[in-house]
C-alpha positions in Angstrom: 0.1 -0.2 -0.1 1.4 3.4 -0.5 1.3 6.2 1.9 -0.4 9.5 1.9 0.0 11.9 -1.1 3.0 14.4 -0.6 2.2 17.4 1.2 -0.8 15.7 2.7 -1.6 16.7 6.5 -2.5 14.1 8.9 -4.0 14.9 12.1 -3.1 13.4 15.4 -5.1 12.1 18.5 -3.5 10.8 21.9 -5.5 8.7 24.3 -4.5 8.3 27.6 -6.7 5.8 29.9 -6.2 6.6 33.5 -7.8 5.8 36.8 -6.8 7.5 40.2 -3.0 8.5 38.7 -3.4 12.2 38.8 0.4 12.7 39.7 1.8 10.5 36.9 -0.9 12.1 34.6 0.2 15.6 35.1 3.8 14.6 34.1 2.8 13.1 31.1 0.5 15.8 30.1 3.6 18.1 30.6 5.7 15.8 28.1 3.0 15.9 25.6 2.8 19.9 25.6 6.6 19.7 24.7 6.3 17.8 21.8 8.1 18.9 18.4 4.9 17.8 16.6 1.9 19.0 18.9 -1.1 16.5 19.0 -4.3 18.1 17.6 -6.1 16.8 20.2 -5.4 14.7 23.7 -8.2 12.7 25.4 -7.7 11.6 29.0 -10.2 8.6 29.5 -11.0 8.6 33.2 -12.2 5.2 34.7 -14.1 6.5 37.6 -11.2 8.5 39.2 -11.6 9.7 42.9 -8.7 11.6 42.8 -7.8 15.1 41.1 -7.7 13.7 37.8 -10.4 16.0 36.4 -8.7 19.2 37.9 -5.3 18.1 36.4 -7.2 17.5 32.9 -8.8 20.9 33.1 -5.4 22.7 34.1 -3.9 21.1 31.1 -6.7 22.0 28.5 -7.3 18.6 27.6 -10.7 16.7 26.9 -11.7 14.4 29.6 -14.3 11.4 29.1 -15.5 9.6 31.9 -16.3 5.9 31.7 -17.7 4.0 34.5 -17.3 0.4 33.1 -14.3 -0.9 34.9 -11.0 -1.9 33.2 -8.5 -0.7 30.6 -10.3 -2.5 27.4 -13.4 -0.4 28.0 -11.6 2.6 28.7 -9.3 2.4 25.9 -12.1 1.8 23.6 -14.1 4.5 24.4 -11.1 7.0 23.8 -10.5 5.3 20.2 -14.2 5.8 19.7 -14.1 9.4 20.5 -10.7 10.3 18.8 -11.1 12.2 15.5 -7.7 12.1 14.4 -6.3 10.2 11.2 -3.8 8.9 13.4 -4.7 7.6 17.3 -1.6 7.5 19.5 -1.9 5.4 22.7 0.2 5.8 25.8 -0.5 5.2 29.6 -0.6 7.4 32.3 3.0 6.7 33.4 4.4 6.7 30.1 7.2 9.3 29.3 7.2 10.3 25.6 10.2 11.7 24.2 9.9 15.2 22.5 10.1 13.8 19.0 7.3 10.8 19.9 4.5 12.2 17.7 6.9 13.5 15.0 8.1 10.3 14.3 4.8 8.3 14.8 3.3 10.7 12.0 6.4 10.0 9.8 6.3 6.4 10.0 2.4 6.3 9.6 2.3 8.8 7.0 4.7 6.9 4.8 2.7 3.6 5.3 -0.8 2.4 4.2 -4.0 3.3 5.8 -4.2 -0.1 7.7 -0.8 0.3 9.4 0.1 0.4 13.1 3.4 1.3 14.8 4.8 0.5 18.1 8.0 0.4 19.9 10.0 -0.6 23.1 9.8 0.6 26.7 12.8 2.0 28.4 11.7 1.4 32.2 12.3 3.8 34.9 12.2 3.6 38.7 12.8 0.7 41.0 16.3 -1.3 41.1 18.5 -1.9 38.2 17.8 -5.6 37.8 14.1 -4.9 37.7 14.6 -2.4 34.6 16.6 -4.7 33.3 14.3 -7.4 33.3 11.5 -5.4 32.4 13.2 -4.5 28.8 14.8 -7.8 28.0 12.6 -10.5 29.8 9.1 -9.0 30.1 8.9 -7.0 26.9 11.5 -9.2 25.1 9.1 -12.3 25.8 6.1 -10.3 24.9 7.4 -9.1 21.4 9.0 -12.7 20.6 6.7 -15.3 22.2 3.4 -13.3 21.7 4.5 -12.3 18.2 5.3 -15.9 17.3 1.9 -16.9 18.3 0.4 -14.1 16.4 2.2 -14.3 13.2 3.2 -10.6 13.5 4.5 -8.2 15.9 2.0 -7.2 18.8 1.3 -3.8 19.8 2.7 -2.4 23.2 -0.1 -0.5 25.0 2.4 2.0 26.7 3.8 3.0 23.1 1.7 2.4 19.9 -0.3 4.2 17.1 -2.6 3.0 14.5 -4.3 4.6 11.6 -8.1 5.4 12.4 -9.0 3.1 9.5 -7.8 0.2 11.6 -9.9 1.1 14.5 -12.9 1.5 12.1 -12.5 -2.2 11.2 -11.8 -3.5 14.6 -13.6 -1.6 17.1 -16.7 -3.3 16.8 -15.0 -6.7 17.8 -12.5 -5.8 20.4 -13.5 -6.8 24.1 -15.0 -3.9 25.8 -16.6 -5.7 29.1 -13.8 -7.8 30.6 -11.6 -5.8 33.0 -9.2 -8.8 33.0 -8.2 -8.5 29.5 -4.9 -6.7 28.4 -6.5 -4.4 25.6 -3.3 -4.2 23.6 -2.9 -7.9 23.2 -7.0 -8.1 22.3 -6.1 -5.2 19.7 -3.3 -7.1 18.4 -5.2 -10.5 18.1 -8.1 -8.8 16.5 -5.8 -7.3 13.5 -6.9 -8.5 10.1 -4.3 -10.3 7.9 -4.1 -7.1 5.6 -3.1 -5.0 8.5 0.5 -4.4 9.2 2.4 -3.7 12.5 5.6 -1.6 12.2 8.2 -2.4 14.9 10.6 0.6 15.3 13.1 -0.4 17.9 14.3 3.1 18.0 10.9 4.6 19.0 11.6 3.9 22.9 9.1 5.3 25.4 9.9 5.5 29.1 7.5 3.4 31.1 7.3 3.0 35.0 8.6 -0.2 36.5 5.6 -0.3 38.9 3.9 -3.2 37.3 7.2 -5.4 37.9 8.3 -4.2 41.7 5.9 -6.3 43.7 4.6 -9.8 43.4 1.0 -9.1 43.6 1.1 -6.4 40.6 3.1 -9.2 38.7 0.8 -12.0 39.5 -2.0 -9.9 38.5 -0.3 -9.0 35.1 0.4 -12.9 34.5 -3.3 -13.6 35.2 -4.5 -11.3 32.8 -2.4 -12.5 30.3 -3.9 -16.0 30.6 -7.4 -14.6 30.7 -6.6 -12.6 27.5 -5.3 -15.6 25.7 -8.3 -17.7 26.7 -10.7 -15.1 25.5 -8.8 -14.8 22.1 -7.7 -18.4 21.6 -11.6 -19.2 22.2 -12.5 -17.0 19.4 -9.8 -17.9 16.8 -7.5 -21.0 17.6 -3.8 -19.5 17.7 -2.1 -21.8 14.8 -4.9 -21.1 12.3 -4.6 -17.5 12.8 -0.8 -17.6 12.8 -0.9 -19.6 9.3 -3.2 -17.0 7.7 -1.2 -13.9 8.9 2.2 -15.5 7.6 0.5 -16.6 4.2 -0.8 -12.9 4.1 2.7 -11.3 5.0 4.3 -13.7 2.6 2.1 -12.6 -0.1 2.5 -9.0 0.4 6.3 -9.4 0.5 6.1 -11.2 -2.9 4.0 -8.4 -4.5 6.8 -5.7 -3.4 9.5 -7.8 -4.9 7.7 -8.0 -8.1 7.1 -4.3 -8.0 10.8 -3.7 -7.2 11.7 -5.7 -10.3 8.9 -4.1 -12.5 7.3 -7.6 -12.9 3.4 -7.0 -12.8 2.7 -10.6 -13.5 
């Protein structure tokens, strides 16, 4: 697929799901205000916070959408539904976007097709050095390699990804919205169609908090959610069949690109 025509302008929405994390949200919004390519809109989806999240949003001049259905899947989906941008970027409250994050996201997806996504790794901050190392190389390394193998393509990482709005228009009606024990990024990854492309940029790093890895209860909950997510997704479409379809589609795209590169249209 070709990218946008030269000179065309894309709009960018940023979606941040949150719950009772006002201090982290304030820091995240500050960094978003310093982007070299400012967001056209920032949507904070507030999952029934009881702290001063509303005041933080008001002070930053961003749009706040309250959502009462518990869980990140419902919160993220509500934000994506409301987003008006050609590109929808998603990060977490404790994400720390570098100044050129949105500029680079726009450059990648602007040059890609309308059914494209981009994601990158996390650089963990806080906690002990070995926790940060394990987060990058074991936790995220395992996610991208093991889950990527099961899917037949790179998964998106919830703290650091963006998609073209056409992708959400295709899959938004099928993603999980009513199960708080499902990881929304893995669910989105599983619902991607064979013709959709996830671009992994290892240099598109995002600062992410090591909080989920610093205590056994939080880590155990993360693993439990992962198992629940796989059970839900595998029940909808068996993983090996899904992988075969995605690998076949990817190889077909690569073959077409090679033929186009040699001028062989046959």
